[in-house]
Every structure is written in C-alpha cells, then in structure tokens.
N, C-alpha and C positions, 0 to 999 in steps of 0.2 A: 817531796815534792811542791812545786809551786806553785803559789796561788797568785792569779793578775791582782794587782792593788784596785782597789776603787776609782781611783783617776783612769788609770787603764780600760777598764770596764763599762766606762763612763764613755772614753773616747773611743775607745771599739762599736759601741752603739751608737755613736753619733755617726762614723765612719758607716759601718753598715745602712743607716736611715738614709742619708746622703745618696748611698750608691741605689737606694730603691727608691728614694723621690725624683733622682736623676735620671732612671731608667725609665720610670711612668711620665715623666716629663718628655724624656728623648722621644718615647711613643707617642704620647698625645702631639706633640708638633709634627712631627710626622706622620702621624695617623690623616686619611683622605675617605672622604664621604662617597663612597661609592656609588651610595644611591643617589645623590646629589650631580656625582659627575655624569654617570649612566642618563639621566633624567636630562641634563646642560645636553648632552648629545643629542639625543632624540630629537630636542625642541630645535637647535640646530638645523639637524636633517630634516626635520618636518618643513622649517620655513624654507630651508634653500631649495628641495630636492626637487630637479628636474624633472627625472625618470620615476620608471617603476621600480628600480634598484634603489634611488635614493628613498621614496617612502618606506620601502620594504625595509631598508636599517634605519630609518626613524623607529618603525614599530618595535625591530629587535632590541633597542638601544632601550624601549619603554619597557620591553618586558625584562630586562635584565635589571632596571630600576626596581621595577617592582618586584621581581624575585630577591633583590640584596633588601628590601624591606620586610618580606615575609620571614626569610633566613635571617635578621636580625632580632626579629619581634619571637620569633620561637623559639634560638640557639642561646642567646644573649646571656652570658655569665653573670654574676652581681659586680666582677670588674668591670666587663665591659659596660655596664650599665652605670657605673661610678665612675668611671673615668672620660666614655665618652658622650657628645649628644644621643638625645635617644633618636631611632628612627623616624621620618617623619611620616605619618599617616596624611596630610594634607597632600603632600609630594605624589606617593602614590598612587591618590586618588586622581589627581591630576597629571600624571603619568597617561593612566586608563584612558581617562579626557581625551587627550591626544590622541591615544592611539587611537580611539573611536574616529577621530576626525580625518587619521590616516589611510583607514581603512575604509572608510568612506568615497577618498580621494582613490582607492582601489578597486571601487564597485562592491568591495564585500560587505554587503548590508548587514548579513545575519553577525559575521562576528563583530561586528560593531556594535550593532544593539548589546549583546552582551559585555562587551568593553565598558558601555557606557552604564550599564546596570552594574557595572564592578563597581566603577567609578562612584557611583553613589551608596553601594554598600558601603564602602569605607568614609564618604562622606554623605551622611545621609539627608543634612541640611536642616538639622533640627536634634533636642533631647543631647546635648554635647555633652552634659555633664556624665550621662551613662553610657558614652560611648569612647571606649579603649583610646589612647593615644590624645585625646580632645579635653580629661578632666579638668585642666587649668588652664584651659583658653581663658583669654580675655575676651570683656564685650568688644574690643576691635577685631579680634581674631573670631568671633562670631559672625559681625558682620560680613566681614570676608569669606570666611565658610561658605555661609549662609548663601551670597552672591555667585559664589563657584558652581553647588548644588544647583542653584535655579537655571543655570547655563547650560549645564548638564543636562537636567528637565526638559529645558526649551529645544534642546538641539534634537534631543531622543525624540518630543512629540512631533518637531518637522520631519524626522525620518520616518513618525510614522503616517504621518500624511501624507507622505510621498512615495508610499512603498505599501500600498494595502498587503501585500501578502505577508509582509512582516509583522503589520500592524494586528490583522486577524489570527497569526501566528500566537500571538501576545493576549489573547483574549480582546482586542481592541477594534473599534471599528464596526464591529457585529451588528446588525437590527438597524441599521442607518437608510435612510431612503436615498434615492437616486439626486445627485446633489445640483440646486438650480442654476438658473443660469448665471455664470459672474463667477461661482463658487470653483475651488480646483485649480485656480490658474499658480502658475507658478512664481516664487517670490522676483521682487524686483526691487533695487535698489531704494530705500524708505521706506518699505510696506512693511508693516508688524500687524498681525503676524504673516506668516507665508508657509509656504509649502517646504521651501527646500533648507535641507539642514547648514545651517550655519551660525555665526555669531547674528545674538539679537537682543532687544533688552530683556532681561531678566524677569522684570514687573508685566510683562505681555504676556505670559504664562496664561 
C-alpha cells in the first residue's frame, strides 16, 4: 500500500484550501444584498409614483425588504454571518417609515400607524447598546439613528393630530377640551408644528 509523501499531502491540502477559499470568494463577489435592493426599488417607486399602482408597488418592495431582514436575522447560519454583511436593522426601520408614508398617500391611516410603530420598534431612538443589531454603533451612528427616530415620531404625532379617530384608538387626544380659535389649522409651508403628516424638524416634537 502506497502512502503519499509529506510534500504531496501539503500540496493536496493547499489545493483543497485554495478551492474552498476560491469558492467562498466567488460567493462573496456574486452575493447581492436583497434587503438593500428591495429597499432601493421601493424608495425609487415611492419618489416617482404617479398613481395608486405605483405607490402599491413601493409598499410591496418595502415589505419584501423587511421580510428579507427578518428572514436573515432568524435563519442565518454561522457561515453566512461570517461571510456576508449583517442585515441592516436601520434599513428595516427606514423601510417601515417609508411604507407608512406611502400608505398615507393612499389614505390608509390605520396601517400607516402600524408601520410607523414598527419603525419605532426597530429603531426606538435610544438605549442602542441594548438593541440587537445596534450594539456596535458609533457616536455618529447614534446621532443619525436618533434623528431618524425623531422624524418617525414627528410624523406619527402629526397623523394623530390630523386624524382624531386614530388618535383616540391609540389612547391619545382623550379628555381634551374644544379647540380654541386658531387651533387645528392645516399645516402650511414654514409652519412648525402642524397637523399634516410630512417632513418636519425633529426638534419640534
């Protein structure tokens, strides 16, 4: 029975190792971040939608982006965690935020509220050291994440101000007296805060 010499064994080991490394490298080079891809498609459709179908397409893309995030968090193996970038909790929160805005464009206030709330569950705006996926964020990351969460809270509050039924359903707005003259006006450009959901200054919450 013949045995391989040590030099041949080393050569074989190097060859197998090279094939494994090359295979992993190829997978990494050809890998695409589906979460980011769906999010970008949704954002583009949201910004360019001309009709209801376009806005529904944006919502579907945001849902798919969030679904990929949840699937990767739940089922990723140690090899996937080693080889590929981690799924982005921040991007999932942004997808829910933009989904809520798209739902408002379709006049669907109730599911918009739920999307806003889900965005805040993903990015609560504080205590990032204890939030899975945010443990290693830098100070610059924290500033950006806090601003994003404040924007979500701002738009959610504006939605409640403009939709009393939704506010009462969430336990907000009860026990308040009748509005005084000048209160309850619709938001106009340059006014902060206002009653219309939309972009505003986070510090005016």
